[in-house]
KEKE-3310 file (N, C-alpha, C; in steps of 0.2 Angstrom, whole numbers, plus 5000, padded with zeros to 4 digits):
npx = (5005:5009:5018:5011:5003:5015:5017:5006:5009:5018:5014:5003:4987:4987:4978:4966:4949:4946:4936:4929:4939:4941:4929:4931:4941:4934:4925:4935:4939:4924:4926:4919:4927:4943:4938:4930:4936:4946:4942:4937:4950:4953:4945:4950:4964:4960:4955:4968:4976:4985:4986:4991:4992:5001:5006:5012:5014:5023:5037:5051:5052:5061:5055:5045:5029:5015:5001:5005:5011:4999:4993:4998:4996:4984:4982:4987:5001:5015:5021:5034:5039:5033:5040:5052:5053:5055:5063:5077:5075:5076:5065:5066:5078:5075:5073:5061:5056:5068:5066:5053:5056:5062:5055:5037:5028:5019:5027:5036:5043:5054:5055:5067:5084:5090:5082:5081:5087:5099:5103:5109:5112:5101:5105:5111:5100:5090:5089:5086:5069:5066:5066:5057:5045:5045:5043:5031:5024:5026:5030:5033:5033:5020:5022:5015:5021:5014:5014:5015:5012:5024:5034:5033:5031:5021:5015:5009:5006:5006:5008:5011:5010:5014:5026:5039:5040:5024:5018:5021:5013:5002:5001:5002:4991:4983:4987:4982:4971:4976:4985:4976:4969:4978:4979:4970:4968:4979:4974:4962:4969:4977:4965:4961:4971:4972:4980:4982:4980:4994:4998:4994:5000:5008:5020:5022:5023:5037:5051:5059:5074:5074:5069:5079:5090:5088:5086:5100:5106:5098:5109:5120:5128:5136:5133:5142:5145:5135:5131:5143:5140:5129:5130:5130:5130:5135:5128:5116:5111:5108:5097:5088:5086:5082:5069:5063:5063:5053:5042:5039:5035:5044:5054:5068:5081:5085:5073:5066:5072:5068:5053:5053:5058:5049:5039:5042:5053:5066:5072:5079:5089:5080)
npy = (4994:5004:5006:5010:5022:5029:5028:5036:5047:5053:5053:5065:5072:5067:5061:5056:5058:5048:5044:5057:5063:5057:5059:5072:5072:5066:5076:5086:5081:5080:5094:5106:5117:5129:5136:5127:5115:5122:5124:5113:5106:5114:5112:5098:5102:5107:5095:5089:5097:5104:5122:5128:5126:5117:5118:5110:5108:5101:5097:5096:5105:5119:5131:5147:5144:5149:5145:5140:5146:5157:5150:5148:5159:5161:5153:5160:5161:5172:5186:5189:5174:5169:5175:5171:5157:5156:5162:5162:5149:5142:5134:5121:5116:5116:5104:5097:5097:5090:5076:5073:5070:5057:5048:5039:5040:5049:5058:5070:5080:5090:5107:5113:5109:5103:5091:5083:5071:5065:5071:5085:5100:5114:5126:5142:5149:5139:5139:5151:5152:5142:5145:5158:5152:5145:5157:5158:5150:5138:5121:5110:5102:5092:5083:5076:5069:5067:5057:5055:5051:5052:5054:5064:5073:5079:5092:5090:5099:5101:5112:5114:5117:5105:5093:5083:5069:5070:5073:5062:5054:5057:5056:5041:5036:5043:5041:5035:5043:5056:5053:5052:5064:5074:5068:5073:5086:5090:5082:5092:5105:5102:5098:5112:5120:5116:5107:5092:5074:5060:5052:5034:5034:5043:5035:5028:5037:5040:5037:5022:5025:5039:5031:5023:5034:5040:5028:5026:5036:5036:5028:5035:5039:5049:5062:5060:5047:5040:5044:5035:5021:5021:5025:5036:5055:5065:5078:5075:5063:5072:5078:5070:5068:5081:5080:5071:5075:5087:5077:5073:5081:5087:5098:5097:5089:5078:5078:5073:5061:5054:5054:5045:5033:5031:5028:5014:5014:5014:5001:4991:4987:4987)
npz = (4998:5003:4992:4981:4987:4986:4971:4968:4972:4964:4952:4956:4952:4938:4934:4922:4911:4902:4895:4891:4886:4873:4868:4867:4856:4847:4844:4840:4828:4821:4817:4808:4802:4809:4820:4827:4829:4836:4849:4852:4855:4865:4875:4876:4880:4895:4900:4902:4907:4904:4899:4885:4869:4855:4837:4824:4805:4799:4805:4803:4791:4784:4780:4784:4793:4790:4794:4808:4815:4814:4821:4833:4839:4840:4850:4862:4865:4869:4857:4857:4858:4848:4838:4841:4838:4826:4819:4811:4809:4821:4826:4819:4826:4841:4855:4855:4843:4834:4841:4838:4823:4825:4833:4837:4845:4859:4868:4884:4888:4896:4903:4911:4912:4921:4923:4914:4909:4906:4893:4884:4891:4888:4878:4869:4859:4862:4874:4878:4872:4882:4893:4891:4890:4902:4911:4909:4913:4914:4915:4906:4892:4884:4870:4855:4840:4824:4814:4795:4776:4763:4771:4780:4796:4807:4821:4838:4851:4870:4883:4901:4918:4924:4934:4923:4927:4931:4917:4910:4914:4911:4898:4897:4902:4892:4878:4866:4863:4860:4850:4840:4840:4835:4824:4820:4819:4812:4800:4797:4796:4784:4775:4773:4769:4757:4755:4745:4748:4748:4734:4724:4711:4712:4713:4700:4692:4691:4680:4673:4673:4682:4694:4697:4698:4710:4718:4718:4726:4736:4743:4745:4733:4725:4709:4700:4700:4701:4690:4682:4684:4677:4664:4658:4659:4673:4671:4664:4675:4684:4680:4679:4693:4698:4691:4698:4711:4707:4703:4714:4722:4731:4742:4741:4735:4746:4753:4743:4742:4754:4753:4742:4749:4758:4749:4743:4734:4734:4738:4730:4716:4699)
capx = (5000:5014:5020:5003:5003:5020:5015:5002:5012:5023:5009:4999:4985:4988:4970:4962:4945:4947:4930:4928:4945:4939:4923:4934:4944:4930:4922:4938:4938:4921:4923:4920:4933:4948:4934:4926:4940:4952:4937:4938:4955:4952:4943:4957:4969:4959:4955:4975:4978:4989:4981:4993:4992:5008:5006:5016:5013:5028:5045:5056:5053:5066:5052:5041:5023:5010:4997:5007:5012:4993:4989:5001:4994:4976:4982:4990:5008:5016:5024:5041:5040:5031:5045:5057:5051:5054:5069:5083:5076:5076:5060:5070:5083:5072:5071:5054:5055:5070:5062:5047:5058:5064:5050:5030:5022:5019:5033:5037:5051:5055:5059:5073:5089:5092:5077:5083:5087:5105:5100:5111:5109:5099:5111:5109:5092:5085:5088:5081:5065:5064:5066:5052:5041:5043:5041:5024:5022:5027:5036:5033:5027:5018:5023:5013:5022:5010:5018:5012:5014:5028:5041:5031:5031:5018:5015:5003:5010:5003:5013:5009:5014:5017:5033:5040:5033:5016:5016:5023:5009:4994:5004:5002:4983:4980:4991:4978:4966:4981:4986:4969:4968:4984:4980:4963:4970:4982:4970:4959:4974:4979:4961:4962:4976:4972:4986:4978:4985:4999:4994:4998:5002:5017:5027:5022:5025:5044:5052:5063:5079:5074:5069:5088:5094:5085:5091:5108:5106:5097:5114:5125:5133:5135:5130:5147:5145:5128:5132:5148:5135:5122:5135:5126:5131:5132:5122:5108:5108:5104:5092:5083:5085:5078:5062:5060:5059:5047:5037:5037:5033:5046:5058:5074:5083:5086:5067:5064:5075:5064:5048:5055:5059:5042:5037:5045:5057:5075:5075:5085:5089:5077)
capy = (5001:5012:5008:5012:5029:5034:5028:5043:5056:5053:5056:5069:5076:5067:5056:5059:5055:5045:5046:5064:5063:5054:5063:5078:5071:5066:5083:5090:5077:5081:5100:5109:5121:5129:5139:5124:5112:5123:5125:5105:5107:5118:5105:5094:5104:5106:5088:5086:5100:5109:5125:5131:5121:5120:5114:5114:5105:5099:5097:5097:5112:5126:5138:5149:5141:5155:5142:5134:5154:5159:5144:5149:5165:5161:5150:5166:5162:5179:5188:5184:5168:5165:5176:5167:5150:5157:5167:5160:5140:5139:5128:5114:5113:5113:5097:5093:5095:5083:5069:5071:5067:5051:5045:5039:5040:5054:5062:5073:5088:5097:5114:5113:5107:5097:5087:5082:5062:5065:5075:5089:5106:5120:5132:5149:5151:5135:5141:5159:5150:5137:5151:5160:5146:5145:5163:5159:5147:5129:5116:5104:5101:5085:5082:5071:5067:5066:5052:5056:5048:5057:5055:5069:5071:5086:5089:5093:5100:5104:5115:5115:5119:5097:5089:5079:5063:5071:5072:5056:5050:5058:5051:5034:5035:5046:5041:5035:5050:5063:5053:5055:5072:5076:5068:5075:5092:5089:5082:5098:5110:5101:5101:5121:5123:5112:5100:5084:5066:5055:5047:5029:5034:5045:5030:5026:5044:5040:5033:5018:5031:5043:5028:5021:5036:5040:5023:5026:5043:5035:5023:5040:5040:5058:5063:5058:5039:5038:5043:5031:5017:5020:5026:5043:5060:5068:5084:5067:5062:5080:5082:5064:5068:5086:5078:5066:5082:5090:5074:5069:5086:5089:5102:5099:5081:5074:5077:5067:5055:5051:5051:5039:5027:5031:5025:5013:5016:5013:4995:4987:4991:4983)
capz = (5001:5004:4988:4978:4988:4985:4965:4967:4975:4958:4948:4957:4949:4932:4933:4917:4912:4896:4889:4891:4881:4867:4865:4862:4852:4840:4840:4834:4821:4817:4816:4800:4804:4813:4827:4831:4832:4844:4855:4856:4856:4871:4881:4880:4887:4901:4905:4904:4913:4901:4895:4881:4862:4850:4833:4816:4800:4796:4810:4796:4786:4787:4780:4788:4791:4790:4798:4812:4817:4817:4828:4839:4841:4842:4858:4867:4865:4866:4852:4857:4859:4842:4833:4842:4836:4817:4820:4809:4809:4827:4828:4817:4833:4847:4856:4853:4835:4833:4844:4834:4817:4826:4838:4833:4852:4863:4873:4887:4887:4903:4902:4915:4911:4928:4922:4904:4911:4902:4890:4883:4893:4882:4876:4865:4858:4864:4880:4878:4872:4884:4898:4889:4891:4909:4913:4906:4919:4912:4916:4901:4885:4881:4863:4850:4835:4819:4806:4791:4771:4763:4777:4783:4802:4811:4830:4840:4859:4875:4887:4905:4924:4930:4931:4918:4928:4928:4911:4908:4918:4906:4892:4898:4902:4886:4872:4858:4861:4859:4844:4836:4841:4831:4817:4818:4818:4806:4792:4795:4792:4777:4770:4774:4765:4750:4753:4744:4750:4745:4728:4723:4705:4711:4712:4693:4688:4688:4673:4678:4674:4688:4699:4697:4699:4717:4722:4721:4727:4743:4745:4745:4728:4719:4701:4696:4703:4698:4680:4682:4685:4672:4658:4655:4661:4678:4669:4665:4682:4688:4675:4681:4700:4698:4690:4704:4715:4706:4701:4721:4728:4735:4740:4742:4734:4751:4754:4736:4744:4760:4750:4736:4753:4760:4745:4743:4728:4737:4741:4727:4708:4696)
cpx = (5003:5018:5016:5003:5010:5021:5010:5003:5015:5016:5002:4994:4984:4982:4967:4955:4944:4940:4928:4933:4943:4934:4925:4937:4940:4929:4927:4938:4933:4919:4924:4925:4937:4942:4932:4931:4946:4947:4937:4944:4958:4949:4948:4961:4965:4958:4962:4978:4982:4986:4986:4996:4997:5005:5009:5015:5018:5038:5051:5059:5056:5061:5047:5034:5018:5003:4998:5007:5005:4991:4991:4999:4987:4977:4984:4995:5009:5021:5032:5044:5038:5038:5051:5059:5054:5058:5075:5081:5074:5073:5064:5077:5081:5070:5068:5053:5060:5068:5058:5049:5060:5060:5042:5025:5023:5025:5034:5043:5050:5059:5067:5079:5092:5088:5078:5085:5093:5105:5106:5109:5106:5103:5107:5101:5088:5085:5085:5073:5062:5062:5060:5045:5040:5042:5035:5020:5023:5032:5040:5030:5026:5016:5021:5014:5015:5013:5013:5015:5021:5033:5039:5031:5027:5019:5012:5007:5005:5007:5010:5011:5017:5023:5033:5039:5026:5015:5016:5016:5004:4997:5002:4994:4980:4982:4986:4975:4970:4983:4981:4969:4973:4984:4974:4964:4974:4979:4967:4963:4975:4973:4959:4966:4976:4977:4983:4984:4989:4994:4997:5001:5008:5022:5027:5023:5033:5046:5058:5071:5077:5072:5076:5090:5095:5087:5096:5109:5106:5102:5120:5129:5130:5133:5135:5146:5140:5129:5137:5143:5130:5126:5131:5132:5130:5127:5115:5107:5104:5098:5086:5083:5080:5070:5059:5058:5054:5041:5032:5033:5037:5051:5063:5076:5084:5079:5065:5066:5069:5057:5047:5054:5053:5038:5038:5051:5065:5076:5082:5084:5085:5079)
cpy = (5005:5012:5011:5021:5034:5034:5034:5049:5058:5058:5061:5072:5074:5062:5060:5055:5053:5045:5051:5065:5063:5057:5069:5078:5068:5071:5086:5085:5078:5089:5103:5114:5123:5131:5131:5118:5115:5124:5116:5103:5108:5114:5101:5096:5106:5100:5085:5093:5106:5113:5129:5125:5122:5115:5118:5108:5101:5100:5099:5102:5116:5131:5141:5146:5146:5153:5139:5144:5156:5153:5148:5155:5166:5159:5155:5166:5170:5182:5186:5178:5166:5168:5171:5162:5150:5161:5161:5151:5140:5134:5120:5112:5114:5106:5094:5092:5090:5078:5067:5067:5059:5047:5045:5039:5047:5054:5066:5074:5093:5102:5116:5108:5101:5093:5083:5074:5061:5068:5081:5096:5111:5125:5138:5150:5147:5136:5149:5155:5147:5143:5158:5159:5146:5151:5162:5153:5140:5127:5111:5105:5094:5084:5075:5070:5065:5064:5052:5052:5055:5058:5061:5069:5080:5085:5093:5093:5102:5107:5115:5116:5111:5098:5085:5072:5063:5068:5065:5050:5050:5053:5043:5033:5040:5046:5038:5041:5056:5061:5053:5063:5076:5074:5071:5084:5094:5091:5088:5103:5109:5103:5108:5123:5119:5109:5094:5078:5064:5051:5042:5031:5039:5042:5029:5030:5044:5035:5027:5021:5036:5038:5024:5026:5039:5034:5024:5031:5042:5031:5029:5041:5047:5055:5058:5049:5037:5038:5037:5022:5016:5023:5033:5047:5062:5074:5079:5066:5070:5081:5076:5065:5074:5085:5074:5073:5085:5084:5072:5076:5089:5097:5102:5091:5079:5073:5072:5060:5052:5052:5045:5033:5027:5027:5017:5010:5013:5008:4994:4989:4985:4984)
cpz = (5001:4998:4982:4981:4986:4976:4963:4968:4966:4953:4949:4951:4942:4929:4926:4915:4904:4891:4886:4885:4873:4864:4863:4855:4845:4839:4836:4826:4816:4815:4810:4799:4808:4822:4831:4834:4837:4848:4857:4858:4864:4876:4882:4881:4892:4903:4907:4908:4911:4895:4887:4874:4859:4844:4827:4811:4798:4803:4807:4791:4788:4786:4784:4787:4794:4795:4804:4816:4818:4822:4834:4842:4844:4850:4862:4867:4863:4862:4852:4858:4852:4837:4836:4839:4828:4816:4818:4811:4815:4830:4826:4824:4838:4848:4852:4846:4832:4836:4841:4827:4821:4831:4834:4839:4854:4867:4877:4887:4892:4900:4906:4912:4917:4927:4915:4905:4904:4894:4889:4886:4886:4883:4870:4864:4860:4871:4884:4876:4878:4894:4898:4891:4899:4913:4911:4912:4920:4912:4913:4896:4884:4874:4858:4843:4830:4813:4802:4783:4770:4767:4780:4791:4805:4818:4832:4849:4863:4880:4895:4913:4928:4928:4925:4921:4927:4922:4906:4909:4912:4901:4893:4898:4895:4880:4866:4859:4859:4853:4839:4835:4836:4825:4813:4814:4812:4800:4792:4793:4784:4773:4768:4770:4757:4751:4751:4746:4745:4738:4725:4715:4706:4708:4703:4688:4685:4682:4679:4677:4680:4692:4701:4699:4708:4722:4723:4724:4735:4747:4745:4741:4726:4714:4698:4694:4701:4691:4679:4679:4679:4665:4654:4661:4667:4676:4668:4671:4685:4686:4681:4690:4701:4693:4694:4708:4713:4705:4709:4725:4732:4736:4741:4739:4739:4753:4750:4739:4750:4756:4746:4742:4755:4755:4741:4737:4729:4740:4737:4719:4704:4691)
residu = (MET:ALA:VAL:ALA:ARG:ALA:LYS:ASN:ARG:ARG:ARG:GLY:GLY:ALA:ALA:VAL:ASP:ALA:ALA:ALA:LEU:GLN:SER:ALA:ALA:LEU:ALA:LEU:ALA:ALA:ALA:PRO:GLY:LEU:THR:ALA:ALA:GLU:ALA:ALA:LEU:GLY:GLU:ILE:SER:ALA:LEU:ILE:ALA:MET:PRO:ARG:ALA:ILE:TRP:THR:GLY:ASP:VAL:ALA:SER:PRO:LEU:HIS:GLU:PRO:ALA:ALA:GLU:ALA:PHE:LEU:ARG:ARG:GLN:GLY:TRP:PRO:PRO:GLU:ILE:VAL:ALA:ALA:LEU:TRP:GLU:GLY:GLY:ILE:ALA:LEU:ARG:MET:PRO:LEU:ASN:ILE:ARG:CYS:ARG:PHE:GLU:HIS:LEU:PRO:PHE:ALA:ILE:SER:LEU:TYR:ASP:GLU:HIS:ARG:ARG:HIS:ARG:ARG:PRO:TYR:SER:GLY:GLU:GLN:LYS:GLN:VAL:ALA:GLU:MET:MET:ARG:ALA:GLU:GLY:PHE:ASN:ALA:VAL:LEU:VAL:VAL:PRO:VAL:ARG:LEU:PRO:HIS:ALA:ARG:VAL:ALA:MET:LEU:GLY:PHE:ALA:GLY:PRO:GLN:SER:LEU:GLU:GLU:VAL:GLU:ALA:ILE:ILE:GLU:ALA:ALA:ALA:PRO:GLN:LEU:LEU:PHE:ALA:GLY:HIS:ALA:LEU:THR:ALA:LEU:GLN:ASP:ARG:LEU:ALA:LYS:ARG:GLY:PRO:PRO:ARG:GLU:GLU:ASP:SER:ALA:ALA:LEU:THR:PRO:ARG:GLU:ARG:ASP:CYS:VAL:ALA:LEU:ALA:ALA:ARG:GLY:LEU:ARG:GLU:ALA:GLU:ILE:ALA:ALA:GLN:ASN:GLY:ILE:ARG:PRO:THR:THR:VAL:ARG:TYR:HIS:LEU:ASP:ASN:VAL:VAL:ALA:LYS:LEU:GLY:ALA:ARG:THR:ARG:ALA:HIS:ALA:VAL:ALA:ILE:ALA:ALA:GLN:LEU:GLY:LEU:VAL:GLY:THR:ARG:GLY)
# end
């Protein structure tokens, strides 16, 4: 019994009404627009007692995302925090964005160096953002990676006053509902942005030569090496890879390789 009491103390206040949370997540999924969706998201925030939400449509994008910035402003984040996150691509270097790119389940991030469990201390701009968030009364962030086709990862997060252990207890109790909410909000944002779903014909759109070039690029070969293996000129390789970027709707060649991997195009040479 003493062990049970200690466990409850560690999880202090982390009890979650799973049924109410599921109802709020379903309301978010059914929302016709952002106003209704963010009202449902506010209910989720209240149920887990983490009052300030964060969302971005692509944690690996170096580009400014107007929809993500507008979301942060509507959630009440101070202008200085919003500006800092978009200054020089700092969001890409923040620990929550980095971990999102490697994890598929919700996780907790502490805003205090001493609670980061063998992770490197915050420094520079990261430390500045963490301190500004702490000044808002937040101790930790609950992060929900939203893994999507074409190697894209969006993110839904909630900042709150809880300790790292308390947020981890919330995750243990509510991970399925939080994942559903993250996917529902991202799907709505995609619809509003008219971002089309990935198409099966994207893979068929590549020519055999384009498939071969992107498969070799995925193995780390340079243009000259790909050209030598195929008996063509490096400029021709560049032409094929540029076509792959355009056909897959990628931003860069590395992004195209990631999409090709998601589509199963870079396994073996045909």
